[in-house]
C-alpha positions in Angstrom: -80.9 -111.5 -75.1 -83.2 -108.9 -76.5 -85.2 -109.4 -79.4 -86.4 -106.1 -80.9 -85.6 -103.4 -78.3 -82.5 -101.3 -79.4 -79.2 -101.3 -77.4 -77.8 -98.7 -75.2 -75.0 -98.5 -77.6 -77.4 -97.6 -80.7 -77.7 -94.2 -79.5 -73.7 -93.1 -79.7 -74.2 -91.5 -83.1 -70.3 -89.8 -83.0 -68.3 -92.6 -84.9 -65.5 -91.2 -81.9 -67.4 -92.7 -79.3 -68.7 -95.8 -81.1 -68.0 -98.7 -80.1 -67.2 -98.2 -76.3 -64.5 -100.6 -74.9 -66.7 -103.3 -73.5 -68.9 -103.1 -76.5 -70.2 -106.9 -77.7 -70.9 -108.4 -80.5 -74.6 -107.7 -81.2 -76.6 -109.6 -84.4 -79.6 -108.2 -86.9 -81.4 -111.0 -88.5 -83.4 -110.0 -91.4 -85.6 -112.9 -92.6 -89.1 -113.4 -93.2 -89.7 -116.7 -91.5 -89.9 -117.0 -88.1 -88.7 -120.2 -87.5 -85.1 -119.2 -89.4 -85.6 -116.5 -86.2 -85.9 -118.8 -83.5 -83.6 -120.9 -85.1 -80.9 -118.6 -85.1 -81.8 -117.2 -81.5 -81.4 -120.5 -79.9 -77.7 -120.5 -81.3 -76.9 -117.8 -79.4 -78.6 -118.9 -76.0 -75.8 -119.4 -74.8 -73.4 -117.2 -75.7 -73.5 -114.5 -73.1 -71.4 -112.1 -75.4 -73.7 -111.8 -78.4 -77.3 -109.7 -78.4 -79.4 -111.1 -81.0 -82.1 -108.7 -82.9 -84.4 -109.9 -85.3 -86.1 -107.9 -88.2 -88.9 -109.5 -90.1 -90.3 -106.1 -92.5 -87.6 -105.5 -95.2 -88.8 -102.1 -95.5 -87.9 -101.1 -92.1 -84.2 -103.5 -92.5 -82.6 -99.7 -93.2 -83.7 -97.6 -90.5 -83.4 -100.5 -87.7 -79.6 -101.1 -88.5 -79.3 -97.0 -88.6 -80.9 -97.6 -84.9 -79.1 -100.2 -83.8 -75.7 -100.3 -85.1 -75.1 -104.0 -85.5 -71.7 -105.3 -85.7 -72.9 -107.8 -88.0 -76.2 -108.4 -90.4 -77.7 -111.6 -91.0 -79.5 -111.0 -94.5 -82.0 -113.6 -96.2 -81.9 -113.1 -99.7 -85.2 -114.1 -100.5 -87.8 -111.5 -99.0 -91.4 -110.5 -99.5 -91.5 -107.1 -102.3 -87.9 -107.1 -102.4 -84.9 -109.6 -102.7 -81.7 -109.4 -100.4 -79.4 -108.2 -102.8 -81.6 -104.6 -103.3 -81.4 -104.6 -99.8 -77.7 -105.1 -99.6 -77.3 -102.8 -102.1 -79.2 -100.1 -100.1 -76.8 -101.3 -96.7 -73.9 -100.2 -98.5 -75.2 -96.8 -100.0 -76.2 -95.5 -96.4 -73.3 -94.0 -94.6 -74.0 -95.4 -90.8 -74.1 -98.9 -92.4 -71.8 -99.3 -95.5 -69.0 -100.5 -93.5 -71.2 -103.2 -91.3 -70.5 -107.3 -92.0 -73.0 -108.6 -93.6 -73.5 -112.3 -94.1 -75.6 -113.2 -96.7 -78.1 -116.4 -96.3 -79.3 -118.5 -99.4 -81.4 -121.9 -99.2 -79.0 -122.3 -102.2 -75.5 -122.6 -103.0 -75.4 -120.9 -106.4 -72.4 -119.4 -107.9 -74.0 -116.8 -110.0 -76.1 -115.2 -106.6 -72.6 -115.8 -104.8 -70.3 -113.5 -107.4 -73.2 -110.8 -107.1 -73.5 -110.8 -103.3 -70.0 -110.5 -102.6 -69.5 -107.7 -105.8 -72.0 -105.8 -103.8 -70.0 -105.8 -100.7 -70.9 -108.9 -98.9 -68.8 -110.3 -96.1 -69.5 -113.6 -95.9 -71.7 -116.3 -98.0 -74.1 -118.9 -96.0 -76.3 -122.0 -97.1 -79.0 -121.9 -94.3 -79.3 -122.8 -91.6 -75.3 -123.8 -91.5 -73.9 -125.3 -88.1 -74.7 -123.3 -84.6 -71.3 -123.7 -84.0 -69.8 -122.5 -87.8 -72.5 -119.1 -87.4 -71.2 -118.5 -83.6 -67.3 -118.3 -85.3 -68.3 -116.9 -88.4 -70.4 -114.1 -86.9 -67.6 -113.7 -83.9 -65.1 -113.3 -86.6 -66.4 -110.6 -88.9 -67.8 -108.6 -85.5 -64.2 -108.4 -84.3 -62.8 -107.6 -87.6 -65.4 -104.7 -88.1 -64.9 -103.7 -84.0 -60.8 -103.7 -84.6 -61.5 -101.3 -87.7 -64.0 -99.0 -86.0 -61.6 -98.8 -83.2 -58.7 -98.1 -85.5 -60.4 -95.3 -87.3 -61.7 -93.4 -84.1 -57.9 -93.7 -82.5 -56.7 -92.3 -86.4 -59.2 -89.5 -86.4 -58.0 -88.7 -82.8 -54.7 -88.4 -83.7 -55.5 -86.1 -86.3 -57.0 -84.0 -84.3 -54.6 -84.0 -81.4 -51.6 -83.6 -84.0 -54.1 -80.4 -85.8 -54.3 -79.0 -82.1 -50.9 -79.8 -81.5 -49.8 -77.6 -84.8 -52.0 -74.9 -83.9 -50.9 -74.5 -80.5 -47.6 -74.5 -81.7 -48.2 -72.0 -84.3 -49.8 -70.2 -81.5 -46.6 -70.4 -79.3 -44.6 -69.5 -82.1 -46.6 -66.2 -82.2 -46.5 -65.4 -78.8 -42.9 -66.4 -78.7 -42.3 -63.9 -82.1 -44.2 -61.1 -80.0 -42.3 -61.4 -76.8 -39.0 -61.3 -78.3 -40.0 -57.7 -80.1 -41.6 -56.8 -77.3 -38.2 -57.0 -75.7 -36.2 -56.1 -78.5 -38.5 -52.8 -78.5 -38.0 -52.2 -74.7 -34.2 -52.9 -74.9 -34.1 -50.0 -77.7 -35.7 -48.2 -75.8 -33.9 -48.5 -72.9 -31.3 -47.7 -74.7 -32.3 -45.0 -76.3 -33.3 -43.2 -73.1 -30.3 -44.1 -71.4 -28.1 -42.3 -73.8 -30.9 -39.1 -73.9 -30.2 -38.8 -70.1 -26.7 -39.6 -70.3 -25.7 -36.6 -72.7 -26.9 -34.0 -70.3 -25.8 -35.8 -67.4 -21.7 -35.3 -68.7 -22.8 -31.1 -69.3 -24.0 -31.2 -65.5 -21.0 -33.1 -64.3 -18.6 -30.9 -66.6 -20.7 -27.3 -65.5 -20.6 -28.4 -61.7 -15.9 -29.4 -62.4 -15.9 -26.1 -64.0 -17.7 -24.6 -61.0 -15.2 -26.4 -58.4 -12.4 -24.9 -60.2 -13.4 -21.3 -59.2 -13.1 -19.5 -55.9 -16.2 -20.7 -53.5 -16.9 -20.1 -49.7 -16.1 -23.7 -47.8 -20.4 -23.9 -47.9 -20.6 -23.9 -52.1 -18.1 -26.2 -52.6 -19.9 -28.4 -50.0 -22.4 -28.2 -51.7 -21.3 -28.5 -55.6 -19.5 -31.1 -54.9 -22.3 -33.0 -53.4 -24.1 -32.3 -56.7 -20.8 -33.9 -58.6 -20.9 -37.2 -56.6 -25.0 -37.3 -57.2 -24.5 -37.2 -61.1 -21.7 -39.2 -60.8 -23.9 -42.0 -59.4 -26.8 -41.2 -61.4 -24.5 -41.0 -64.8 -22.8 -44.7 -63.4 -26.3 -46.2 -62.7 -27.3 -44.7 -66.8 -24.4 -46.2 -68.1 -25.0 -49.5 -66.5 -28.7 -49.4 -67.9 -27.3 -48.7 -71.7 -24.2 -50.9 -71.9 -26.8 -53.8 -70.4 -29.7 -53.3 -72.8 -27.1 -52.8 -75.8 -25.9 -56.4 -74.4 -29.8 -57.7 -74.3 -30.8 -56.1 -78.0 -27.9 -57.5 -79.5 -26.7 -54.1 -80.4 -23.0 -54.6 -78.5 -20.0 -55.3 -80.7 -16.9 -56.1 -79.8 -13.9 -54.3 -81.4 -10.4 -56.3 -81.7 -7.2 -53.9 -81.8 -3.9 -54.2 -80.8 -3.4 -53.0 -77.3 -0.5 -52.9 -74.4 -2.1 -55.3 -71.6 0.0 -53.3 -68.8 -1.5 -50.0 -69.8 -4.8 -51.3 -69.8 -4.8 -52.9 -66.2 -3.0 -49.2 -65.3 -5.8 -47.2 -66.6 -8.4 -49.4 -64.8 -6.4 -48.4 -61.8 -6.5 -45.0 -61.7 -10.1 -44.7 -62.0 -10.1 -46.0 -58.8 -6.9 -45.1 -57.2 -9.1 -41.8 -55.6 -11.2 -43.7 -53.7 -8.7 -46.5 -52.4 -7.0 -43.5 -51.3 -9.8 -42.2 -49.5 -10.0 -45.3 -47.1 -5.8 -46.3 -47.3 -6.7 -48.9 -49.5 -3.3 -50.5 -51.4 -4.1 -51.2 -55.5 -1.7 -52.8 -56.8 -1.3 -55.7 -60.2 0.9 -58.6 -60.8 1.3 -59.6 -64.7 3.1 -62.6 -65.7 6.2 -62.0 -67.4 4.9 -64.7 -70.2 2.0 -63.3 -70.8 2.2 -60.9 -74.6 2.8 -57.6 -74.1 0.3 -56.3 -76.9 -2.5 -58.7 -77.3 -5.4 -57.9 -80.0 -9.4 -57.4 -78.6 -11.2 -54.6 -77.0 -9.3 -52.6 -74.5 -12.4 -50.5 -73.9 -14.6 -53.5 -72.5 -12.0 -55.4 -71.0 -11.1 -51.9 -68.9 -15.2 -51.9 -68.3 -14.8 -55.4 -66.6 -11.9 -54.3 -64.7 -12.9 -51.0 -63.4 -16.4 -52.7 -62.4 -14.7 -55.8 -60.2 -12.2 -53.2 -58.6 -15.0 -50.3 -58.0 -17.0 -53.4 -55.9 -13.4 -54.4 -54.2 -12.9 -50.8 -52.9 -16.5 -50.5 -52.2 -16.8 -53.4 -49.7 -13.1 -53.2 -48.3 -13.0 -51.3 -45.4 -9.3 -51.7 -44.7 -6.5 -54.2 -46.6 -5.9 -54.4 -50.7 -7.2 -54.9 -54.0 -5.1 -56.3 -56.1 -4.9 -57.3 -59.8 -3.0 -60.6 -60.9 -3.1 -61.9 -64.6 -1.4 -65.2 -66.0 -2.3 -67.6 -68.6 -5.2 -69.6 -68.0 -4.5 -72.9 -66.0 -6.1 -75.3 -69.8 -3.4 -73.1 -72.3 -1.0 -76.2 -72.9 2.3 -76.2 -71.1 2.2 -72.7 -69.8 5.9 -73.2 -69.1 7.0 -73.3 -72.9 6.0 -69.6 -72.6 3.1 -67.7 -74.9 2.7 -68.2 -78.4 4.7 -66.1 -80.8 2.3 -66.4 -83.7 -0.2 -63.7 -84.3 -2.8 -66.4 -85.2 -2.5 -68.2 -82.1 -5.0 -67.5 -79.7 -4.3 -67.4 -75.7 -6.6 -68.1 -72.7 -5.9 -65.4 -70.1 -6.7 -65.4 -66.2 -7.7 -62.6 -64.4 -8.3 -62.2 -60.6 -9.4 -59.5 -58.5 -8.9 -60.2 -54.8 -9.9 -57.9 -52.2 -10.0 -57.9 -48.1 -13.5 -57.3 -47.4 -16.5 -58.5 -46.3 -16.8 -61.1 -48.2 -19.8 -62.7 -49.7 -21.4 -66.0 -47.9 -22.0 -69.1 -50.3 -25.8 -69.3 -49.8 -25.6 -66.2 -51.5 -22.8 -66.0 -54.4 -25.5 -67.6 -56.9 -27.5 -64.4 -57.0 -24.6 -62.3 -58.2 -24.4 -62.5 -61.6 -28.2 -61.8 -62.0 -29.9 -58.3 -63.6 -30.9 -56.2 -60.6 -29.8 -58.5 -58.1 -27.5 -58.3 -55.0 -26.0 -60.3 -52.5 -28.7 -58.8 -49.9 -31.2 -56.3 -49.6 -28.9 -54.2 -47.4 -26.5 -54.3 -49.9 -28.2 -51.2 -52.0 -29.3 -49.2 -49.1 -25.4 -49.2 -47.9 -23.5 -49.2 -50.6 -25.4 -48.1 -53.3 -25.3 -49.7 -56.9 -27.6 -51.0 -59.2 -27.3 -54.9 -59.4 -26.8 -54.8 -63.3 -22.3 -54.0 -62.9 -21.7 -57.9 -62.6 -24.7 -58.9 -65.2 -22.4 -56.8 -67.7 -19.1 -58.2 -67.0 -20.6 -62.0 -67.2 -22.0 -61.4 -70.9 -19.0 -59.3 -71.8 -16.6 -62.4 -70.6 -18.8 -64.5 -72.5 -18.8 -62.5 -75.5 -14.9 -62.4 -75.4 -15.0 -66.1 -75.2 -14.5 -66.6 -71.3 -16.5 -66.8 -68.2 -16.6 -65.4 -64.9 -16.8 -67.0 -61.0 -16.1 -65.7 -57.4 -14.3 -67.3 -54.4 -15.3 -65.9 -50.9 -16.8 -66.7 -48.1 -18.6 -64.4 -45.3 -15.6 -62.5 -43.8 -13.1 -64.0 -45.4 -12.8 -61.1 -48.7 -13.6 -61.8 -52.0 -11.7 -63.1 -55.3 -13.2 -62.6 -58.3 -11.9 -64.8 -61.7 -12.5 -64.4 -65.3 -11.3 -65.4 -68.4 -11.3 -63.7 -72.1 -9.7 -65.5 -75.2 -7.3 -63.6 -77.3 -4.3 -63.4 -79.6 -1.1 -61.9 -79.0 -0.1 -59.4 -81.5 3.3 -60.4 -84.2 6.8 -58.6 -83.4 5.5 -57.4 -80.0 8.6 -57.7 -77.6 8.7 -57.0 -73.8 8.5 -53.8 -72.4 11.7 -52.0 -71.3 10.6 -52.4 -67.6 10.6 -56.2 -68.0 14.1 -56.1 -69.4 17.7 -56.2 -67.1 19.1 -52.9 -66.8 23.2 -53.1 -66.6 23.4 -49.6 -65.2 21.3 -50.7 -62.2 23.4 -54.2 -61.8 24.6 -54.6 -58.2 22.8 -51.7 -56.5 21.4 -52.1 -53.7 17.6 -51.0 -52.3 16.1 -50.8 -49.2 12.1 -51.6 -49.4 10.5 -50.2 -46.2 6.7 -51.1 -47.4 4.2 -53.0 -44.8 1.7 -54.6 -47.7 3.0 -57.8 -48.9 1.7 -57.7 -52.4 3.7 -54.4 -53.1 6.7 -55.9 -51.5 6.4 -58.7 -54.3 6.1 -56.7 -56.8 8.6 -54.4 -56.2 11.1 -57.1 -55.3 10.2 -59.1 -58.5 10.9 -55.8 -60.8 14.1 -54.7 -58.8 15.7 -58.0 -58.9 14.5 -58.4 -62.5 16.4 -54.9 -63.2 19.9 -56.0 -61.7 19.0 -54.7 -57.6 19.8 -56.4 -54.6 16.9 -56.0 -52.8 16.3 -56.1 -48.8 12.8 -55.1 -47.0 11.7 -54.1 -44.0 7.8 -53.6 -43.0 8.7 -51.7 -39.9 10.8 -48.3 -39.3 12.1 -50.4 -36.8 13.2 -53.0 -39.1 14.6 -50.6 -41.2 16.8 -48.3 -39.1 17.9 -52.0 -38.0 19.3 -53.0 -41.8 20.8 -49.1 -41.7 22.9 -49.7 -38.2 24.5 -53.1 -40.0 26.6 -50.5 -42.1 25.4 -52.4 -45.5 25.7 -49.9 -47.7 22.1 -48.9 -49.1 22.0 -47.0 -52.9 18.5 -46.3 -53.2 15.8 -46.6 -50.0 12.0 -46.5 -51.3 10.0 -45.9 -48.3 6.2 -46.0 -48.0 4.9 -42.4 -46.6 1.5 -44.2 -45.2 3.3 -46.8 -42.8 1.0 -47.7 -39.9 1.6 -46.6 -36.5 4.9 -44.3 -38.1 5.6 -41.2 -39.8 7.1 -42.5 -43.1 8.5 -38.8 -43.4 9.7 -38.8 -40.4 11.6 -42.3 -41.2 12.5 -41.0 -44.5 14.1 -38.0 -43.1 16.2 -40.4 -40.5 17.4 -42.7 -43.8 18.8 -40.1 -45.6 20.5 -38.2 -42.1 21.8 -41.4 -41.1 23.4 -42.0 -44.5 24.9 -38.8 -44.9 24.8 -36.1 -47.8 26.3 -38.9 -50.4 24.9 -41.8 -49.0 21.7 -42.9 -49.3 18.5 -41.9 -52.2 15.6 -41.8 -50.4 12.3 -42.5 -52.6 9.3 -41.7 -50.9 6.1 -44.0 -51.9 2.7 -41.8 -51.9 -0.9 -43.0 -52.5 -2.1 -40.6 -54.9 -0.8 -38.0 -57.0 -1.2 -34.3 -55.7 -2.3 -35.9 -51.8 -1.1 -32.8 -48.8 1.6 -35.8 -47.6 3.0 -35.2 -51.3 3.2 -31.4 -50.8 4.8 -31.8 -47.5 7.6 -34.1 -49.2 8.1 -31.1 -51.6 8.9 -29.1 -48.7 11.0 -31.6 -46.7 13.5 -31.7 -50.2 12.3 -35.2 -50.8 11.8 -34.8 -54.9 11.9 -38.4 -56.0 8.2 -40.0 -55.1 6.7 -43.0 -56.9 2.6 -43.0 -56.9 0.6 -46.1 -55.8 -0.5 -48.2 -57.5 3.1 -48.9 -58.4 3.9 -48.9 -62.1 6.6 -50.8 -63.4 7.5 -48.2 -65.9 7.3 -44.9 -63.6 9.2 -46.5 -60.6 11.8 -47.8 -63.1 12.4 -44.1 -64.2 12.1 -43.0 -60.8 14.7 -45.1 -59.6 17.1 -44.0 -62.5 16.6 -40.8 -62.2 17.5 -40.8 -58.4 20.4 -42.6 -59.2 21.3 -40.6 -62.2 21.7 -43.8 -64.5 20.0 -43.8 -67.6 17.3 -46.3 -68.2 18.1 -49.0 -71.4 14.8 -48.9 -73.5 13.9 -51.1 -76.4 16.3 -51.1 -79.1 14.4 -49.8 -82.5 15.3 -49.9 -86.0 16.0 -47.1 -88.3 12.2 -45.4 -89.1 13.8 -44.1 -92.2 13.2 -46.6 -95.1 15.0 -46.7 -98.0 14.7 -44.2 -100.7 15.3 -44.7 -104.3 16.0 -41.5 -106.0 16.7 -43.6 -109.1 14.0 -45.0 -109.2 12.1 -43.3 -112.3 15.1 -43.5 -114.4 14.8 -47.1 -114.2 11.3 -46.8 -114.3 10.0 -43.9 -116.4 6.6 -43.1 -115.9 3.4 -41.2 -116.2 1.7 -40.8 -113.0 -1.3 -38.9 -112.0 -2.5 -38.9 -108.1 -6.3 -37.9 -107.7 -7.0 -37.0 -104.3 -9.7 -34.3 -103.1 -7.7 -34.0 -99.7 -5.2 -31.3 -100.5 -2.8 -33.2 -97.0 -2.8 -36.5 -99.0 -2.4 -34.9 -102.1 0.7 -33.2 -100.9 2.3 -36.3 -99.7 1.8 -38.3 -102.3 3.4 -35.8 -105.1 5.7 -35.1 -102.8 7.1 -38.8 -102.2 7.0 -39.6 -105.8 9.0 -36.2 -106.5 12.1 -38.1 -104.1 11.5 -40.9 -106.0 12.0 -38.9 -109.0 8.9 -38.4 -110.9 6.4 -35.2 -111.6 3.4 -36.3 -111.1 -0.3 -34.7 -112.3 -2.6 -34.4 -109.9 -6.8 -34.4 -109.7 -9.2 -33.6 -107.0 -11.7 -35.3 -108.1 -13.5 -38.3 -110.8 -14.4 -35.9 -113.3 -10.8 -34.5 -113.4 -8.8 -38.1 -113.5 -11.8 -38.7 -116.7 -10.2 -35.5 -118.4 -6.7 -35.8 -117.9 -6.7 -39.4 -119.2 -8.4 -37.7 -122.5 -5.5 -35.2 -122.7 -3.0 -37.4 -121.6 -1.9 -40.9 -121.6 -0.8 -42.3 -118.3 0.8 -45.4 -116.9 -0.3 -45.3 -113.7 -3.2 -43.8 -111.6 -3.2 -43.1 -107.7 -7.0 -43.3 -107.2 -8.7 -42.1 -103.6 -11.4 -44.5 -103.1 -13.9 -41.5 -102.2 -14.0 -38.4 -103.8 -16.7 -35.7 -104.8 -18.5 -36.1 -108.1 -17.4 -39.5 -108.6 -15.4 -41.3 -106.5 -12.5 -43.6 -107.1 -14.2 -46.9 -107.7 -16.7 -45.3 -110.3 -13.8 -43.7 -112.1 -12.2 -47.7 -112.3 -15.7 -49.1 -113.4 -15.7 -46.5 -116.4 -12.2 -46.5 -117.2 -12.5 -50.6 -118.2 -15.9 -49.6 -119.7 -14.4 -47.4 -121.7 -10.8 -48.4 -122.4 -9.5 -52.0 -123.9 -6.7 -53.6 -122.0 -3.8 -52.1 -123.9 -4.6 -48.6 -123.8 -6.3 -48.9 -119.9 -3.6 -47.2 -117.2 -2.7 -49.4 -113.5 -5.0 -48.6 -111.2 -3.9 -47.9 -107.8 -5.9 -47.5 -104.5 -5.8 -45.0 -102.1 -8.2 -45.7 -99.0 -8.3 -45.8 -95.3 -10.8 -48.3 -94.6 -9.0 -51.6 -94.5 -11.5 -53.9 -94.1 -11.9 -57.5 -96.3 -14.9 -56.0 -97.7 -13.1 -52.8 -98.6 -10.3 -55.0 -100.3 -13.3 -57.0 -102.3 -15.1 -53.3 -103.5 -11.7 -52.2 -105.0 -10.9 -55.5 -106.8 -14.4 -55.9 -107.9 -14.5 -52.6 -109.3 -11.4 -52.8 -111.1 -8.9 -51.7 -109.3 -5.2 -53.7 -109.6 -3.9 -52.9 -106.4 -4.2 -50.8 -103.1 -2.1 -48.8 -100.5 -3.8 -48.1 -97.3 -3.5 -44.6 -95.5 -1.5 -42.7 -94.3 0.7 -42.9 -97.0 4.2 -44.1 -96.7 6.9 -43.8 -99.0 7.9 -47.4 -98.7 4.6 -48.2 -100.0 4.5 -46.0 -102.7 7.8 -46.9 -103.9 6.8 -50.8 -103.7 4.1 -50.0 -105.7 5.8 -48.5 -108.5 8.4 -51.2 -108.8 5.4 -53.9 -108.4 3.8 -52.4 -111.6 6.3 -50.1 -113.4 8.3 -53.0 -115.3 4.9 -54.2 -117.5 1.5 -52.7 -117.3 -0.3 -56.1 -118.8 1.0 -58.1 -115.8 -1.8 -59.7 -114.5 -2.4 -58.9 -110.8 -1.4 -60.5 -107.8 -4.8 -60.9 -106.1 -3.0 -63.2 -103.1 -0.8 -59.9 -102.4 -3.3 -57.5 -102.5 -5.8 -59.9 -100.0 -3.1 -60.4 -97.7 -2.7 -57.1 -96.6 -4.3 -56.4 -93.4 -5.5 -53.5 -92.1 -3.4 -52.0 -89.4 -5.6 -51.1 -86.0 -4.7 -47.6 -84.8 -3.3 -48.1 -80.7 -5.1 -45.3 -78.3 -2.4 -42.6 -78.7 -2.6 -39.4 -79.8 0.5 -39.5 -82.4 1.7 -42.4 -84.7 5.6 -40.8 -83.6 7.4 -43.8 -86.3 5.3 -42.2 -89.2 6.0 -38.6 -87.9 10.0 -39.4 -87.5 10.2 -41.3 -91.7 8.5 -38.0 -92.3 10.4 -36.0 -90.4 13.3 -37.8 -93.0 11.5 -36.7 -96.0 12.8 -33.2 -97.7 10.0 -31.5 -98.7 11.9 -27.7 -99.8 13.8 -24.6 -99.1 14.8 -25.0 -95.3 11.8 -27.2 -94.3 11.6 -31.5 -94.0 7.9 -33.2 -95.0 6.7 -33.3 -91.7 7.1 -29.4 -91.3 5.5 -29.1 -94.5 2.2 -31.1 -93.5 2.0 -29.9 -90.0 1.6 -26.4 -91.4 -0.9 -27.4 -94.1 -3.0 -29.2 -91.5 -3.0 -26.3 -88.9 -4.5 -24.5 -92.1 -6.8 -27.2 -93.2 -8.0 -29.3 -90.4 -10.1 -26.6 -88.5 -11.7 -25.6 -91.6 -12.9 -29.0 -92.0 -14.0 -29.7 -88.0 -15.9 -26.6 -88.8 -17.4 -28.2 -91.5 -18.4 -31.2 -89.7 -20.2 -29.2 -87.3 -22.3 -27.4 -90.4 -23.1 -31.1 -91.3 -24.6 -32.4 -88.0 -28.3 -32.7 -89.5 -27.0 -34.3 -93.0 -26.1 -37.4 -92.8 -24.4 -37.9 -96.2 -22.4 -34.7 -95.9 -21.6 -35.3 -92.1 -20.2 -38.4 -93.3 -18.2 -36.8 -96.2 -16.6 -34.3 -94.0 -15.5 -36.7 -91.2 -14.2 -39.0 -93.9 -11.9 -36.3 -95.1 -10.7 -35.0 -91.7 -9.9 -38.6 -91.1 -8.5 -39.3 -94.5 -6.3 -35.9 -93.7 -5.3 -37.1 -90.4 -4.1 -40.5 -91.7 -1.1 -38.5 -93.2 0.0 -37.1 -89.8 -0.5 -39.9 -87.8 -3.2 -38.2 -85.6 -4.4 -41.7 -84.5 -6.7 -39.9 -81.6 -8.8 -37.9 -84.1 -8.8 -40.7 -86.8 -10.1 -42.6 -84.7 -13.0 -40.4 -83.4 -13.7 -39.1 -87.5 -14.3 -42.9 -87.8 -16.4 -43.6 -85.5 -18.5 -39.9 -86.5 -18.3 -41.4 -90.4 -20.0 -44.7 -89.0 -22.6 -42.8 -86.7 -23.7 -41.0 -90.0 -23.6 -44.0 -92.3 -25.8 -46.0 -90.0 -28.3 -42.7 -89.8 -27.5 -42.8 -85.9 -26.9 -38.6 -85.4 -28.1 -38.7 -82.1 -24.7 -40.6 -81.3 -22.7 -37.9 -82.9 -22.9 -34.4 -80.1 -20.8 -36.2 -77.7 -18.1 -37.8 -80.3 -18.1 -34.6 -81.9 -17.1 -33.0 -78.6 -14.4 -35.3 -78.2 -13.1 -34.9 -81.3 -12.7 -31.0 -80.9 -10.8 -31.9 -77.6 -8.5 -34.4 -79.9 -7.6 -31.8 -82.6 -6.7 -29.3 -80.0 -4.4 -31.4 -78.1 -3.2 -32.8 -81.8 -2.5 -29.2 -83.0 -1.0 -28.5 -79.7 1.2 -31.4 -79.8 2.3 -31.1 -83.6 3.1 -27.2 -83.1 5.2 -28.2 -80.7 6.9 -31.3 -82.9 7.4 -28.9 -86.2 11.0 -27.6 -84.7 
């Protein structure tokens, strides 16, 4: 033990670093009597874990304690020049000694002095000199408690500093992640914008090259032009992939939900890859489970995009054989044997598979398939081209549709890509006519000469479903052998591209063998307008079915070849029951407000057929002016009108007229979403009629509100009306037939009158849209106007394009409008041409 030299630990000024883990007990005795100091030293002589230090001068006691940093201080109360209680107070006032345990030594056990000592901060009180064992025990107890306290405080401070650093690091990481997300979003938005800007002129290049190819060119010029078109189409495909991928990554890709025919979507996808498949002599086919709903709700465009991508890959990587689509219920669906769900609210999981007989994919490289910008092999891009984005886009689209995608393949064994999508079956969707029995074909005998087993399976299934007896042959020899058995064959379906056989020559043999009144021959051809089609026409074969085989086309051709009619779906009468005496039962004063002359004409004519003479207004101010002059029972208000729209008029009527003097307000709108219906209710509308305006809707509204204008509005009825999504067809035939049954004037029906009016107004409205491209507000109004006009005639394609232009204008995405405007011009011209043909 060292009585005066400072301990090495005394140099540790930072309380976090002191005491060290192996720090021992250190005692500082402050006493002016050397005898006491020697006695204490002897008491600790045998204790190897205790360091002892002695200070006889009370004036140096604080400085020595600060320097040594003892774990226990023994303090005598009687000192020269000062007393121990004063020194105790100094120790407790100093920041480096205030927590050190202090044991007071006194010659008397005086309660008053003891009380003062404890009040000033003493930890213990000893009458000197105590027994050595007791002194050592007390020293060790207080020293250990002090060291534990110091270590706890140090650990707590370290923990707080660590937590603070962790919080700072988390904040820095959050800031970094936010910047990274912003950078990623900016990158994807930049890619989307640039891809769009590139795609627009590329479409122009391809269009102009196609026009050039339609002119008379030399062989050399045609070769150059076709090379330019192929290069432009390849570049456009890459740009489209980047555009779709950037939309998905930036979260801007929104799926639509419209009813569409599943088989039509698949056939459209097959049509896009059919030319390339025909060039490679590949067979394309699709097999559809008859239990699946005919019409489903979903995004037909994105589903077709997935199918086209997988089909294109199948054709690209297949040198010989076939590429086949199969669709059925996913195995996870409950009790698939029981058939599809019939409720429109029931969802179903559809399982698609695209199988090819191509080069296959090695197992060890399949994990790279669905990753962005990656391909199975570096040589793939050199040999086949592509960005490596197609399958990544398919994966993300499948996930957005509630499904997934995977592959089954191996090197040299072809590949089967599977994917699932979750959808809903559309209500009241009956089976297609080509899925039903055809009584006129019952018992007829069909000979199919086709070497592809998938096509054999497809034709046999459909033909037997229609009522045929079916015989199949994979070669010309098998077909001739069947003919030699003198079995009566009513129709033979012969593939023109049989291997090692001239299919056209076999067709001639079958026709000649059966005689002039015998077997009718129908040819199977890979692609329309191919050379073999012209050869077949010159040889006198007028019945041709083109691959990939479409059941509807096959049935139509077979029925025409046999001279029998097709039994199509039974449709109910399209004309609604018109109550010409409604105005006599419910005499009402009516006003119709619509800025669109076609819609105004439709509504007033329907009301006239119901016996009413309705007043008209073309904007909101005219409505308010008419209300000042006349009392009306019911107002039909277009939601979007110039000056004051229908919602503003409804609000003003509610503000300025008491309930008993307020007419019933019925909204007329082409926007049939839930939010729009809520806006109508909030503005004070009592009811709502979606466009296109139909006779039955007008009649139902009058019967609902006519008996009393004080009845409370039925909110449930209003909100229960769901929007009708327009399918991907040019015209709504049922609506046109409905209009045709309504007389309008002398020698004219409603349809003829509206077609004449549409021919006058629609081109003018299209011109106004062109003139408004630079003004988003005006553009949205003009697009809505043409949309509203077109709804009245069921011009669905025009309505859909106007809707897209209106949305783009309202979201200030003017750069999306030019290509849409081009599509609108073409669609409107086709619509006008078709309406002209339908007029008479």
